C-alpha positions as CSV (number, residue, x, y, z in Angstrom):
1,I,-0.1,0.0,-0.2
2,Q,1.3,3.4,-0.4
3,A,1.3,6.1,1.3
4,D,-0.8,9.2,0.4
5,P,1.7,11.6,-1.1
6,Q,-0.9,14.4,0.3
7,P,-2.9,13.3,3.3
8,D,-4.6,16.9,3.7
9,T,-6.2,17.1,0.5
10,W,-9.6,16.2,0.8
11,V,-10.4,16.7,-2.4
12,F,-11.3,13.8,-4.8
13,P,-9.7,13.7,-8.1
14,D,-12.8,13.3,-9.7
15,S,-14.4,16.5,-8.0
16,T,-11.9,18.4,-8.8
17,L,-13.2,19.4,-12.3
18,M,-17.1,20.0,-10.8
19,L,-15.2,22.4,-7.8
20,Q,-13.5,24.3,-10.8
21,L,-16.5,24.9,-13.0
22,E,-18.6,25.7,-10.1
23,S,-16.0,28.5,-9.4
24,V,-16.6,29.7,-12.8
25,S,-20.2,29.4,-12.3
26,N,-20.1,31.5,-8.9
27,L,-18.3,34.5,-10.5
28,I,-20.9,35.0,-13.5
29,A,-24.2,34.5,-10.6
30,D,-22.7,36.9,-8.3
31,R,-22.5,39.0,-11.8
32,I,-25.8,38.7,-12.6
33,F,-27.4,39.2,-9.1
34,S,-25.2,41.7,-8.0
35,A,-26.3,43.9,-10.8
36,P,-28.5,47.1,-9.9
37,I,-32.0,46.9,-10.7
38,D,-32.0,49.9,-12.7
39,A,-29.0,49.4,-14.6
40,P,-29.5,45.7,-16.8
41,M,-26.7,44.1,-18.1
42,S,-25.7,45.5,-21.1
43,S,-23.9,43.9,-24.1
44,S,-20.7,45.1,-23.0
45,A,-21.2,44.1,-19.6
46,A,-22.1,40.5,-20.3
47,Q,-19.2,40.8,-22.8
48,Q,-16.8,41.5,-19.8
49,C,-18.6,39.2,-17.6
50,L,-17.6,35.9,-19.8
51,A,-13.9,37.5,-20.5
52,E,-13.7,37.4,-16.9
53,A,-14.9,34.2,-17.0
54,K,-12.6,33.5,-19.5
55,V,-9.8,34.2,-17.4
56,L,-10.5,32.9,-14.2
57,M,-11.3,29.3,-16.6
58,Q,-7.9,29.6,-18.4
59,R,-6.4,30.2,-14.4
60,L,-8.1,27.3,-13.4
61,G,-6.3,25.2,-16.6
62,L,-9.8,24.9,-17.7
63,P,-10.7,24.4,-21.5
64,P,-12.7,27.8,-22.8
65,E,-15.3,25.6,-24.8
66,L,-16.8,24.4,-21.5
67,L,-18.2,28.2,-21.0
68,P,-21.6,27.3,-23.0
69,Q,-21.4,24.2,-19.9
70,I,-21.0,26.6,-17.8
71,L,-23.5,29.4,-18.8
72,N,-26.5,25.9,-19.2
73,E,-25.7,23.2,-17.2
74,E,-24.0,25.1,-13.7
75,L,-26.2,28.5,-13.9
76,V,-29.3,26.7,-14.8
77,R,-30.0,26.1,-10.9
78,P,-28.9,29.0,-9.3
79,V,-30.7,31.3,-11.7
80,A,-33.7,29.4,-12.0
81,G,-34.1,28.7,-8.0
82,M,-33.6,32.6,-7.3
83,S,-36.2,33.8,-10.2
84,S,-38.4,31.4,-8.6
85,E,-38.0,32.6,-5.2
86,F,-38.3,36.6,-6.2
87,R,-41.6,35.3,-8.3
88,I,-42.8,33.5,-5.1
89,R,-42.2,36.5,-2.9
90,N,-43.5,38.9,-5.7
91,R,-40.5,40.5,-6.5
92,L,-40.9,40.8,-10.3
93,D,-38.2,43.2,-11.1
94,E,-35.5,41.5,-9.6
95,A,-36.7,37.9,-11.6
96,E,-37.2,39.8,-14.8
97,R,-33.8,41.3,-13.9
98,A,-32.0,38.1,-13.2
99,Q,-33.5,36.4,-16.2
100,K,-32.0,39.3,-18.7
101,A,-29.0,39.3,-17.3
102,W,-28.4,35.4,-18.2
103,L,-30.4,35.7,-21.3
104,Q,-27.9,38.7,-22.2
105,L,-25.2,36.3,-21.0
106,C,-26.4,33.3,-23.0
107,T,-26.7,35.5,-26.4
108,E,-23.4,36.7,-26.1
109,G,-21.9,33.2,-25.3
110,H,-23.8,32.6,-28.5
111,Q,-22.1,34.6,-30.6
112,L,-18.7,33.3,-29.4
113,F,-19.9,29.5,-29.3
114,P,-22.9,29.5,-32.0
115,D,-22.0,25.6,-32.6
116,H,-22.1,24.4,-29.9
117,P,-25.6,22.8,-28.5
118,E,-25.0,23.7,-24.8
119,I,-25.7,27.3,-25.7
120,H,-28.7,26.6,-27.4
121,L,-30.1,24.9,-24.9
122,A,-28.9,27.7,-22.2
123,L,-30.9,29.7,-24.5
124,S,-33.8,27.8,-24.1
125,E,-34.3,27.9,-20.5
126,A,-33.6,31.5,-20.3
127,H,-36.5,32.4,-22.4
128,L,-38.6,29.7,-20.2
129,Q,-37.8,31.9,-17.2
130,D,-39.3,34.8,-19.5
131,W,-42.0,32.6,-20.4
132,K,-42.7,32.3,-16.3
133,N,-41.9,36.1,-15.5
134,M,-44.7,37.5,-18.6
135,L,-47.2,34.7,-17.2
136,R,-46.7,36.4,-13.4
137,R,-47.3,40.1,-15.5
138,D,-50.4,38.6,-17.2
139,R,-48.7,39.1,-20.7
140,D,-50.0,36.6,-22.1
141,E,-48.8,37.5,-26.0
142,D,-45.4,38.1,-24.5
143,A,-45.3,34.7,-22.7
144,I,-46.6,33.5,-25.4
145,A,-43.3,34.6,-28.1
146,A,-40.9,33.9,-25.4
147,L,-41.9,30.2,-24.7
148,K,-42.0,29.8,-28.4
149,K,-38.4,31.6,-28.5
150,S,-37.9,29.1,-25.6
151,Q,-38.7,26.2,-28.3
152,V,-36.6,27.5,-30.9
153,A,-33.4,27.2,-29.1
154,A,-34.0,24.1,-27.7
155,E,-35.0,22.9,-31.6
156,A,-31.3,24.7,-32.3
157,A,-29.8,22.2,-29.7
158,S,-31.3,19.2,-31.4
159,Q,-29.9,20.4,-34.8
160,L,-26.6,20.2,-33.4
161,D,-26.7,17.3,-31.6
162,P,-29.6,15.0,-32.7
163,A,-28.9,12.5,-29.7
164,S,-28.6,15.4,-26.6
165,E,-31.8,14.1,-24.5
166,V,-31.9,17.7,-22.8
167,A,-32.8,19.0,-25.9
168,Q,-35.8,16.2,-26.9
169,Q,-37.3,16.9,-23.6
170,Q,-36.7,21.1,-23.6
171,I,-39.0,20.6,-27.3
172,A,-41.6,18.4,-25.8
173,D,-41.8,20.3,-22.2
174,R,-42.2,23.0,-24.7
175,L,-44.7,21.9,-27.0
176,Q,-46.7,20.7,-24.2
177,R,-46.4,24.3,-22.5
178,L,-47.9,25.9,-25.4
179,Q,-50.3,23.4,-26.0
180,R,-51.8,24.2,-22.5
181,F,-51.9,27.6,-23.2
């Protein structure tokens, strides 16, 4: 039996990547939720945020191609969770600000990675959050438009990766929501 050369290390090798992705996600989420309500995230602010994320990724030794995954998989839970919390507490302005910031980041991410299915999945989720916000505002036409945008983004992800179960689930979910609406 070999002794562990670093007995103080508590991070398992498999979880190192997860922790690195979470670090980048936390940086982006901080930008999403710390912006003032009266100053929505601009295109240039989103570009700056993504540039900072890429610098951090470089320092962590992560390839920049993981950025779409971070915008989708790592941010979907915190953004959707906080947006839901804001809607439950009837703080719709804050829910909309977070959704618009995430959408702006995903839109800018799409400029960097237009052929990456994960960025389309992230766009689909960002538009779904818009749908939920518009429903709470009783703006049915805007809600339907947001849901259709969400479906289109999910279909784009499916075209880029026909084997994507997540894209297929999003498409089915959006179609079902449109039918019920």
